[in-house]
ZAMARGU-4260 file (C-alpha; in steps of 0.2 Angstrom, whole numbers, plus 5000, padded with zeros to 4 digits):
<rodrens>
0) 5222/5575/6027 | 5209/5565/6011 | 5202/5570/5996 | 5200/5561/5977 | 5212/5559/5965
5) 5215/5551/5948 | 5232/5538/5945 | 5245/5546/5937 | 5257/5532/5936 | 5264/5517/5949
10) 5281/5517/5952 | 5282/5500/5961 | 5268/5491/5971 | 5273/5502/5985 | 5272/5519/5978
15) 5260/5529/5967 | 5257/5547/5957 | 5241/5556/5961 | 5236/5567/5949 | 5224/5583/5953
20) 5210/5591/5944 | 5216/5601/5926 | 5221/5619/5930 | 5217/5633/5917 | 5233/5635/5906
25) 5241/5622/5916 | 5243/5601/5918 | 5234/5598/5934 | 5249/5595/5949 | 5255/5579/5956
30) 5259/5570/5971 | 5269/5554/5977 | 5261/5543/5989 | 5268/5528/5998 | 5258/5514/6003
35) 5260/5514/6022 | 5265/5499/6032 | 5268/5488/6016 | 5284/5486/6007 | 5286/5477/5989
40) 5299/5475/5978 | 5307/5488/5969 | 5313/5489/5950 | 5329/5492/5943 | 5337/5505/5934
45) 5351/5505/5923 | 5364/5503/5937 | 5355/5490/5947 | 5343/5475/5943 | 5325/5470/5947
50) 5321/5466/5963 | 5311/5448/5961 | 5292/5450/5959 | 5296/5471/5958 | 5290/5471/5938
55) 5274/5458/5941 | 5268/5467/5960 | 5269/5484/5950 | 5260/5476/5934 | 5246/5469/5945
60) 5244/5490/5953 | 5247/5497/5937 | 5230/5488/5928 | 5219/5491/5943 | 5222/5508/5945
65) 5233/5519/5930 | 5219/5534/5925 | 5204/5528/5939 | 5198/5540/5952 | 5203/5534/5969
70) 5200/5543/5987 | 5216/5544/5996 | 5220/5548/6014 | 5239/5556/6019 | 5243/5549/6035
75) 5261/5556/6040 | 5274/5565/6029 | 5294/5560/6032 | 5300/5575/6036 | 5318/5573/6030
80) 5313/5567/6011 | 5295/5577/6012 | 5288/5560/6006 | 5269/5557/6007 | 5263/5541/6015
85) 5245/5535/6017 | 5230/5526/6010 | 5222/5522/5996 | 5205/5516/5993 | 5195/5507/5977
90) 5178/5504/5982 | 5178/5506/5999 | 5192/5493/5999 | 5208/5500/6005 | 5222/5494/5991
95) 5237/5489/6005 | 5226/5474/6012 | 5221/5469/5991 | 5242/5468/5989 | 5245/5459/6002
100) 5232/5447/6003 | 5238/5444/5983 | 5256/5442/5989 | 5265/5458/5979 | 5267/5466/5996
105) 5275/5461/6014 | 5267/5469/6029 | 5280/5480/6036 | 5283/5482/6055 | 5270/5490/6063
110) 5273/5502/6078 | 5261/5504/6091 | 5258/5522/6090 | 5252/5518/6072 | 5241/5501/6077
115) 5225/5514/6078 | 5228/5520/6060 | 5227/5501/6052 | 5221/5484/6056 | 5234/5474/6061
120) 5226/5457/6062 | 5221/5457/6045 | 5238/5463/6037 | 5245/5451/6046 | 5231/5436/6043
125) 5231/5441/6022 | 5249/5437/6025 | 5248/5421/6032 | 5236/5417/6019 | 5246/5421/6002
130) 5262/5410/6011 | 5250/5397/6014 | 5245/5399/5995 | 5264/5405/5989 | 5253/5419/5980
135) 5268/5432/5972 | 5283/5435/5980 | 5280/5421/5991 | 5283/5411/5978 | 5299/5402/5971
140) 5309/5417/5969 | 5315/5411/5952 | 5301/5414/5945 | 5302/5432/5949 | 5316/5437/5942
145) 5312/5446/5923 | 5329/5449/5913 | 5326/5466/5909 | 5338/5477/5899 | 5339/5497/5904
150) 5351/5501/5891 | 5351/5495/5873 | 5365/5481/5874 | 5368/5480/5856 | 5371/5490/5838
155) 5353/5499/5837 | 5353/5496/5819 | 5356/5475/5823 | 5341/5479/5833 | 5330/5488/5820
160) 5334/5475/5806 | 5328/5461/5819 | 5310/5468/5823 | 5308/5483/5809 | 5291/5483/5805
165) 5283/5470/5818 | 5271/5476/5832 | 5278/5472/5849 | 5268/5474/5864 | 5275/5489/5876
170) 5272/5499/5891 | 5274/5517/5889 | 5285/5521/5907 | 5287/5540/5904 | 5283/5554/5894
175) 5297/5566/5889 | 5289/5577/5881 | 5273/5576/5868 | 5283/5568/5854 | 5298/5557/5864
180) 5294/5543/5876 | 5302/5528/5886 | 5295/5511/5882 | 5297/5495/5890 | 5297/5481/5874
185) 5291/5465/5878 | 5300/5455/5865 | 5297/5439/5857 | 5309/5430/5869 | 5300/5434/5884
190) 5314/5447/5888 | 5314/5467/5891 | 5319/5482/5882 | 5318/5497/5888 | 5322/5511/5873
195) 5317/5529/5870 | 5305/5533/5857 | 5302/5548/5847 | 5284/5548/5838 | 5286/5545/5820
200) 5280/5558/5806 | 5279/5571/5820 | 5286/5585/5833 | 5277/5592/5849 | 5285/5605/5858
205) 5299/5603/5865 | 5304/5603/5884 | 5322/5603/5890 | 5325/5605/5909 | 5337/5598/5922
210) 5349/5591/5908 | 5368/5596/5910 | 5377/5609/5901 | 5360/5613/5895 | 5348/5629/5896
215) 5331/5623/5902 | 5318/5626/5888 | 5298/5625/5888 | 5293/5627/5870 | 5275/5636/5866
220) 5261/5621/5872 | 5275/5609/5879 | 5268/5604/5893 | 5246/5604/5887 | 5255/5591/5874
225) 5266/5582/5885 | 5249/5582/5899 | 5239/5576/5883 | 5250/5561/5878 | 5253/5557/5896
230) 5234/5559/5902 | 5231/5544/5885 | 5248/5532/5885 | 5258/5533/5902 | 5258/5515/5908
235) 5246/5508/5895 | 5250/5493/5887 | 5253/5498/5868 | 5261/5490/5851 | 5277/5499/5845
240) 5282/5497/5828 | 5303/5501/5826 | 5305/5511/5810 | 5320/5519/5812 | 5335/5523/5821
245) 5338/5543/5827 | 5352/5552/5823 | 5361/5547/5837 | 5361/5531/5835 | 5354/5527/5854
250) 5334/5532/5851 | 5321/5524/5840 | 5307/5531/5828 | 5291/5522/5828 | 5272/5520/5828
255) 5261/5518/5845 | 5246/5509/5840 | 5234/5510/5855 | 5215/5503/5853 | 5209/5519/5856
260) 5217/5529/5842 | 5234/5535/5835 | 5240/5547/5847 | 5252/5555/5833 | 5236/5560/5824
265) 5229/5566/5839 | 5241/5577/5844 | 5244/5586/5825 | 5225/5584/5824 | 5224/5595/5841
270) 5239/5609/5835 | 5249/5601/5850 | 5262/5593/5835 | 5268/5596/5816 | 5273/5584/5804
275) 5290/5580/5802 | 5296/5578/5786 | 5313/5568/5793 | 5303/5553/5799 | 5285/5554/5790
280) 5293/5545/5777 | 5295/5530/5787 | 5274/5532/5797 | 5267/5513/5796 | 5251/5516/5785
285) 5258/5533/5777 | 5259/5551/5779 | 5241/5555/5771 | 5232/5553/5789 | 5245/5564/5798
290) 5244/5576/5783 | 5224/5578/5784 | 5227/5580/5803 | 5239/5596/5799 | 5226/5604/5786
295) 5212/5602/5799 | 5224/5612/5812 | 5228/5624/5800 | 5212/5628/5797 | 5206/5629/5813
300) 5221/5638/5818 | 5223/5629/5834 | 5239/5631/5844 | 5254/5630/5834 | 5245/5637/5821
305) 5239/5651/5829 | 5246/5663/5817 | 5244/5652/5800 | 5239/5660/5785 | 5234/5651/5771
310) 5245/5654/5755 | 5235/5659/5740 | 5240/5650/5722 | 5232/5663/5712 | 5220/5660/5699
315) 5221/5646/5686 | 5231/5635/5696 | 5223/5619/5688 | 5219/5615/5674 | 5220/5600/5659
320) 5232/5600/5646 | 5241/5591/5633 | 5260/5589/5636 | 5270/5598/5621 | 5286/5594/5625
325) 5299/5588/5637 | 5313/5598/5640 | 5324/5589/5654 | 5319/5575/5666 | 5310/5588/5679
330) 5304/5601/5668 | 5289/5601/5652 | 5280/5613/5644 | 5260/5610/5642 | 5247/5618/5630
335) 5231/5621/5640 | 5214/5623/5630 | 5216/5639/5624 | 5231/5632/5615 | 5242/5642/5627
340) 5257/5634/5633 | 5266/5633/5649 | 5282/5630/5654 | 5282/5618/5671 | 5294/5611/5685
345) 5289/5596/5692 | 5287/5602/5711 | 5299/5596/5724 | 5312/5585/5712 | 5328/5588/5703
350) 5332/5576/5690 | 5351/5572/5685 | 5360/5584/5677 | 5368/5581/5659 | 5387/5574/5659
355) 5401/5583/5649 | 5401/5585/5630 | 5415/5582/5617 | 5417/5589/5603 | 5406/5581/5590
360) 5396/5569/5604 | 5385/5571/5616 | 5385/5560/5633 | 5371/5559/5645 | 5368/5546/5662
365) 5354/5547/5670 | 5347/5564/5665 | 5341/5553/5647 | 5334/5542/5656 | 5322/5552/5665
370) 5320/5562/5651 | 5314/5546/5641 | 5304/5542/5655 | 5293/5556/5655 | 5292/5557/5635
375) 5286/5539/5634 | 5274/5543/5644 | 5268/5561/5644 | 5272/5567/5626 | 5255/5572/5617
380) 5245/5565/5629 | 5231/5574/5644 | 5234/5579/5659 | 5230/5585/5675 | 5239/5600/5681
385) 5239/5606/5698 | 5250/5622/5701 | 5257/5619/5720 | 5268/5635/5721 | 5278/5648/5708
390) 5298/5652/5712 | 5300/5670/5710 | 5317/5674/5699 | 5334/5670/5703 | 5352/5670/5696
395) 5350/5651/5690 | 5330/5656/5683 | 5328/5672/5679 | 5309/5672/5676 | 5298/5665/5689
400) 5295/5647/5687 | 5279/5638/5689 | 5280/5621/5701 | 5267/5610/5698 | 5259/5592/5701
405) 5256/5582/5685 | 5246/5566/5682 | 5240/5555/5669 | 5226/5545/5676 | 5227/5542/5695
410) 5251/5542/5693 | 5259/5556/5702 | 5272/5555/5686 | 5285/5564/5699 | 5282/5551/5710
415) 5287/5537/5700 | 5302/5547/5693 | 5308/5547/5710 | 5302/5529/5713 | 5313/5524/5697
420) 5330/5534/5705 | 5330/5544/5691 | 5327/5561/5702 | 5329/5569/5717 | 5316/5574/5730
425) 5321/5594/5736 | 5319/5597/5755 | 5307/5613/5757 | 5296/5618/5772 | 5287/5631/5762
430) 5284/5627/5746 | 5277/5610/5742 | 5268/5599/5730 | 5252/5592/5738 | 5259/5574/5738
435) 5276/5580/5745 | 5277/5566/5759 | 5271/5551/5745 | 5289/5562/5735 | 5299/5557/5751
440) 5292/5539/5753 | 5296/5536/5737 | 5316/5542/5739 | 5315/5532/5755 | 5311/5515/5744
445) 5322/5521/5729 | 5338/5521/5742 | 5334/5505/5750 | 5331/5494/5734 | 5345/5504/5725
450) 5337/5511/5711 | 5345/5521/5696 | 5355/5535/5703 | 5355/5527/5720 | 5362/5509/5713
455) 5380/5505/5717 | 5385/5500/5700 | 5391/5512/5688 | 5381/5526/5681 | 5376/5519/5663
460) 5380/5531/5648 | 5374/5536/5633 | 5385/5542/5616 | 5378/5551/5601 | 5388/5554/5587
465) 5383/5569/5575 | 5380/5562/5559 | 5378/5577/5551 | 5390/5586/5559 | 5399/5590/5542
470) 5395/5584/5524 | 5410/5573/5524 | 5405/5564/5538 | 5386/5562/5536 | 5394/5555/5515
475) 5399/5541/5527 | 5385/5537/5534 | 5373/5537/5519 | 5377/5520/5511 | 5374/5512/5528
480) 5356/5522/5532 | 5351/5518/5514 | 5354/5499/5514 | 5345/5499/5531 | 5328/5503/5523
485) 5315/5508/5538 | 5323/5515/5554 | 5317/5520/5569 | 5322/5537/5577 | 5316/5548/5591
490) 5311/5568/5586 | 5321/5578/5598 | 5317/5593/5588 | 5307/5601/5575 | 5317/5617/5567
495) 5303/5620/5554 | 5290/5611/5544 | 5302/5599/5534 | 5319/5600/5546 | 5321/5588/5560
500) 5335/5583/5573 | 5332/5567/5578 | 5341/5554/5586 | 5343/5536/5581 | 5343/5527/5596
505) 5352/5509/5588 | 5365/5517/5580 | 5370/5529/5594 | 5370/5542/5583 | 5359/5560/5579
510) 5356/5570/5561 | 5347/5583/5553 | 5333/5575/5544 | 5325/5583/5529 | 5309/5580/5522
515) 5311/5574/5503 | 5299/5579/5489 | 5294/5597/5497 | 5298/5613/5500 | 5289/5620/5517
520) 5288/5639/5522 | 5302/5643/5534 | 5295/5649/5548 | 5307/5664/5562 | 5321/5656/5570
525) 5326/5670/5581 | 5315/5685/5588 | 5314/5699/5575 | 5316/5687/5558 | 5306/5686/5547
530) 5293/5669/5542 | 5286/5665/5528 | 5269/5665/5526 | 5261/5649/5535 | 5279/5645/5540
535) 5274/5648/5558 | 5257/5638/5555 | 5267/5624/5546 | 5280/5623/5561 | 5264/5623/5575
540) 5257/5606/5562 | 5272/5595/5564 | 5277/5600/5580 | 5260/5594/5586 | 5262/5580/5578
545) 5280/5575/5578 | 5289/5583/5591 | 5298/5570/5602 | 5287/5557/5595 | 5295/5541/5588
550) 5295/5538/5569 | 5302/5531/5555 | 5312/5537/5541 | 5319/5531/5527 | 5334/5541/5519
555) 5336/5543/5500 | 5351/5556/5498 | 5361/5571/5506 | 5360/5590/5506 | 5375/5602/5505
560) 5377/5603/5523 | 5375/5587/5529 | 5357/5584/5532 | 5348/5566/5528 | 5335/5569/5514
565) 5321/5554/5513 | 5304/5549/5520 | 5297/5551/5536 | 5283/5541/5544 | 5270/5541/5560
570) 5262/5528/5567 | 5271/5519/5555 | 5258/5524/5540 | 5259/5543/5538 | 5269/5550/5527
575) 5275/5567/5538 | 5279/5577/5519 | 5260/5569/5510 | 5252/5576/5527 | 5261/5595/5527
580) 5255/5593/5508 | 5235/5590/5512 | 5234/5606/5525 | 5243/5615/5510 | 5256/5619/5522
585) 5270/5614/5509 | 5273/5612/5492 | 5280/5600/5480 | 5299/5599/5476 | 5297/5593/5459
590) 5314/5587/5456 | 5316/5576/5471 | 5298/5573/5472 | 5301/5565/5454 | 5312/5553/5462
595) 5306/5549/5476 | 5297/5529/5476 | 5283/5539/5485 | 5281/5552/5471 | 5262/5547/5467
600) 5255/5550/5486 | 5264/5567/5486 | 5257/5571/5472 | 5237/5568/5475 | 5241/5575/5495
605) 5245/5590/5484 | 5231/5592/5472 | 5220/5588/5486 | 5225/5604/5496 | 5223/5614/5479
610) 5207/5608/5475 | 5202/5613/5493 | 5212/5629/5491 | 5219/5625/5509 | 5231/5638/5517
615) 5243/5641/5506 | 5233/5639/5490 | 5220/5648/5500 | 5227/5665/5497 | 5232/5662/5478
620) 5223/5674/5465 | 5210/5660/5455 | 5211/5670/5441 | 5232/5671/5442 | 5231/5649/5442
625) 5217/5654/5426 | 5232/5663/5419 | 5248/5649/5424 | 5237/5634/5416 | 5229/5646/5401
630) 5220/5630/5390 | 5225/5632/5373 | 5209/5631/5363 | 5215/5631/5347 | 5222/5615/5347
635) 5208/5599/5350 | 5214/5588/5365 | 5221/5572/5359 | 5214/5557/5368 | 5221/5539/5371
640) 5209/5523/5371 | 5212/5512/5380 | 5206/5494/5385 | 5209/5489/5404 | 5204/5479/5418
645) 5204/5487/5436 | 5214/5476/5446 | 5214/5485/5464 | 5204/5498/5470 | 5209/5511/5484
650) 5195/5520/5486 | 5179/5527/5477 | 5190/5536/5463 | 5209/5529/5465 | 5213/5515/5458
655) 5225/5502/5447 | 5222/5496/5430 | 5230/5482/5420 | 5229/5488/5399 | 5223/5474/5389
660) 5238/5472/5377 | 5251/5458/5370 | 5261/5461/5389 | 5242/5454/5397 | 5247/5438/5388
665) 5266/5436/5395 | 5260/5440/5410 | 5250/5425/5414 | 5266/5415/5403 | 5277/5422/5415
670) 5266/5420/5431 | 5264/5400/5425 | 5283/5399/5424 | 5285/5408/5439 | 5276/5396/5450
675) 5282/5384/5440 | 5304/5390/5444 | 5296/5392/5465 | 5292/5374/5464 | 5310/5367/5460
680) 5318/5383/5467 | 5326/5382/5484 | 5322/5396/5498 | 5332/5415/5499 | 5350/5411/5505
685) 5351/5417/5524 | 5363/5434/5519 | 5351/5437/5506 | 5339/5452/5515 | 5327/5463/5504
690) 5329/5479/5502 | 5315/5493/5500 | 5311/5496/5483 | 5319/5479/5476 | 5308/5470/5465
695) 5305/5453/5472 | 5295/5437/5471 | 5279/5438/5483 | 5269/5422/5488 | 5250/5431/5488
700) 5243/5428/5507 | 5225/5424/5499 | 5228/5410/5485 | 5248/5407/5490 | 5255/5409/5472
705) 5270/5418/5468 | 5270/5437/5460 | 5283/5451/5457 | 5282/5462/5472 | 5291/5480/5474
710) 5297/5480/5491 | 5291/5495/5502 | 5296/5493/5517 | 5303/5481/5531 | 5298/5478/5547
715) 5311/5470/5559 | 5302/5469/5576 | 5289/5456/5567 | 5302/5450/5553 | 5292/5454/5538
720) 5291/5466/5524 | 5276/5475/5516 | 5275/5473/5497 | 5267/5483/5482 | 5261/5469/5472
725) 5267/5478/5454 | 5258/5468/5442 | 5240/5471/5451 | 5242/5487/5463 | 5237/5479/5479
730) 5248/5479/5493 | 5250/5467/5511 | 5262/5467/5524 | 5271/5447/5525 | 5284/5438/5534
735) 5302/5438/5525 | 5299/5417/5523 | 5287/5421/5509 | 5300/5432/5501 | 5313/5428/5489
740) 5323/5435/5476 | 5316/5437/5456 | 5325/5429/5445 | 5332/5441/5432 | 5323/5430/5417
745) 5307/5437/5426 | 5310/5456/5426 | 5310/5459/5408 | 5290/5461/5408 | 5285/5480/5409
750) 5275/5482/5427 | 5256/5479/5424 | 5250/5490/5436 | 5246/5508/5432 | 5239/5518/5444
755) 5224/5530/5440 | 5210/5542/5445 | 5195/5546/5439 | 5191/5561/5427 | 5182/5576/5430
760) 5174/5570/5446 | 5179/5572/5465 | 5175/5553/5475 | 5176/5553/5494 | 5192/5543/5502
765) 5187/5527/5512 | 5190/5538/5529 | 5177/5550/5525 | 5157/5548/5524 | 5152/5540/5511
770) 5168/5534/5505 | 5166/5515/5509 | 5148/5516/5500 | 5159/5524/5485 | 5174/5511/5485
775) 5159/5499/5486 | 5148/5503/5468 | 5164/5508/5460 | 5168/5488/5465 | 5150/5483/5457
780) 5153/5495/5441 | 5170/5488/5438 | 5174/5471/5444 | 5176/5457/5433 | 5171/5466/5416
785) 5185/5475/5402 | 5183/5493/5403 | 5186/5505/5388 | 5198/5519/5397 | 5201/5537/5390
790) 5216/5545/5397 | 5212/5564/5400 | 5228/5568/5407 | 5245/5561/5413 | 5251/5567/5429
795) 5265/5563/5436 | 5264/5543/5430 | 5244/5545/5436 | 5232/5544/5423 | 5215/5554/5422
800) 5203/5543/5416 | 5186/5541/5411 | 5177/5524/5412 | 5166/5517/5398 | 5159/5499/5401
805) 5153/5496/5384 | 5144/5479/5387 | 5133/5491/5393 | 5129/5506/5383 | 5139/5516/5368
810) 5132/5531/5374 | 5149/5546/5376 | 5137/5552/5390 | 5138/5534/5401 | 5154/5535/5408
815) 5156/5526/5424 | 5162/5543/5431 | 5143/5550/5427 | 5134/5533/5436 | 5146/5538/5453
820) 5139/5556/5450 | 5123/5551/5446 | 5121/5540/5461 | 5127/5555/5475 | 5141/5547/5477
825) 5151/5558/5469 | 5154/5578/5464 | 5160/5585/5449 | 5177/5595/5448 | 5181/5608/5434
830) 5194/5616/5440 | 5205/5603/5430 | 5215/5608/5412 | 5204/5595/5401 | 5187/5600/5410
835) 5188/5620/5405 | 5194/5613/5386 | 5179/5618/5376 | 5179/5601/5367 | 5174/5593/5384
840) 5161/5607/5389 | 5147/5595/5383 | 5152/5583/5394 | 5155/5593/5408 | 5136/5600/5410
845) 5130/5581/5409 | 5139/5577/5424 | 5133/5595/5432 | 5116/5589/5427 | 5118/5572/5436
850) 5122/5579/5450 | 5108/5592/5450 | 5099/5576/5450 | 5107/5567/5465 | 5102/5584/5474
855) 5086/5583/5472 | 5084/5566/5476 | 5094/5568/5494 | 5106/5551/5484 | 5120/5549/5499
860) 5133/5565/5499 | 5115/5575/5497 | 5107/5565/5512 | 5105/5582/5522 | 5103/5593/5508
865) 5115/5601/5498 | 5133/5605/5508 | 5144/5605/5494 | 5144/5622/5485 | 5159/5624/5482
870) 5164/5606/5475 | 5163/5610/5458 | 5175/5625/5462 | 5189/5612/5473 | 5191/5594/5474
875) 5196/5586/5491
</rodrens>
């Protein structure tokens, strides 16, 4: 019998396995054929060692034949064993002759009856030639012995530790199923180790036959998967990268590298294997390629995926949003472009739970760290959201839960949490993040590096005492906070527009905080509660800006329930109470505002909202306002005239003045004496620290001279303070080294800088269009000049002034206020009490005429026409 076949494998140098042509629905038939008339050394097994030169001889024939098509002839069959013997030909040359000539086989005794089938003389001639040249088995027998280990003689974990991640040369000796092979590793010390290797990241259908105490099992597509691997890897040279030890401790998971490609990816892409979560985290090069191959197989419904149905993610499953609140270490609330809020859980992760709570003390651990990690990176930030799946209602979660991947830029925040050891990965076969594999890899890495909750160290504990637990406890904290000045805090919760729950990390406490100087409309606390007008708007306004943000607070007093009253700043400069007042979402609380050092700022902010009729003020009846501020026309307005110089310009309509009187001369003398004093005085005592509101001596940066100043706030991180120079009105932040206590003899002179605004007009702020131009023009008009100021009204220590320059004109209509109006840098405001008084109507009319001229000439504010139609009825 003769024919063509493909060499499937080489058992020894005189025994091969032949493979026929592939069959429909089944792997090709195979037959074992022994090479007639020769004998080669045999490989060993777990019970016996190799015969000398067995591996080298088998290797010669393996390299020559495996995977190639050959001609074969069957000469006879041994009846007792059924084994066939014959000849194999490559390019018409008998392989047996080649083996003998190269010294890899010996000639068996040839019976006379068989002589007609073989060239006896040629075989013996080749043998003599090999012996003479000492080729192959005829060389020194010691050189033909290899050290092979058919069982693992050491602990699998220690073997893995030594060779993990290192590409090892190997030969795939047998295939158990599509994802399990027997490999012979060539170790760096030239020893050989046989191992059972499972391909990392995949699971092919199982073939389990002939195993004791186990039923035979052949899963669908198992034979096809096995043949797929055999035809590509069996007895091929590859590189193996060991990655982990199997669960039974006797086998390994690893990656097989072959020049023709990755067998794992090929199997998965053909639908002959599925991705295995338990080992994919260890795959060299990462899981992305395997997942891509699996998606390809699913899309084409190949083999194992014939019944696959793609899950629908529903509508609006991918969108951009702003993170509004961090609920826990794995749950957030986002606000989409339509302003709608959605509660999302991070897909496939679970953050640690909160520790127990004691009376008056909250205790947290990694749950706090996870929540803080998200807060610092996400709150208020724009993110990209992809809904991965929706969890149906359950006992734990009565409502369906949207689970999503949230990315800020290219960073997956869930993956970062897991990498930090601040969350566990929830394993799932069905509900998965699109970055599920990356989460698994991150968890393995976090455990290996002992990060976060995987550390062997004692878990951290964070404790916060409730300083507002009751009024008595709050009183104990009050002096401490008052002395501390500005304090860093985190807004944990916004109760309404002016009431907050804060965390003070530095002091390990929480407290209730109330904005001083304002009253904010109440929002509905619970469903069914009735909110005051604009209460919801005020709550939303503050929540969007303050919720879970880092702020600075300055505590001034207490309320009767233990809430701390004071001022709050965003970004170190934005006063939250003033922001509310500017938006018309709060009103001045006169008593507390008058007590505040920031009263001028608060009243100015409310005045601006009133003049623009924002929110609360928009719904007021103008006639009611008229009645409330009825002007008494029976009495003339008493005006006060002052000689002044402008000492500081805040904007084109907001400034500080010094009144020219005897105090100015006293100020000049005091400044000279103060300079002399500090030349001879020592620096401030080391124990002295300036308190907020304290009057001190401060060395001005521009001229290095000493002036009286008031401390606005301390800046501990830079060891500096913000001060306002009380005799001039300007402010700056300077190092503590430039601040010393003010001697008492320099404190008797009244502070000379008085805050003022221009009367009758509205001037844009610096941040507004033409604000800089208005301030520049105002500086040109007042700089270095002694002016006459007419006080039209005093409002909470702020003077409303009409300014005149007597050196230019004595005409009462030629005020500096009117100059700004004529230049198109201010508009007329007529709703103030003094502007509505009959005695001032002529002046108001002149200002309105100047406005008309500026509009016609398209000057500055009116460059693009008259867009200030309501300015004469509103201000700011």
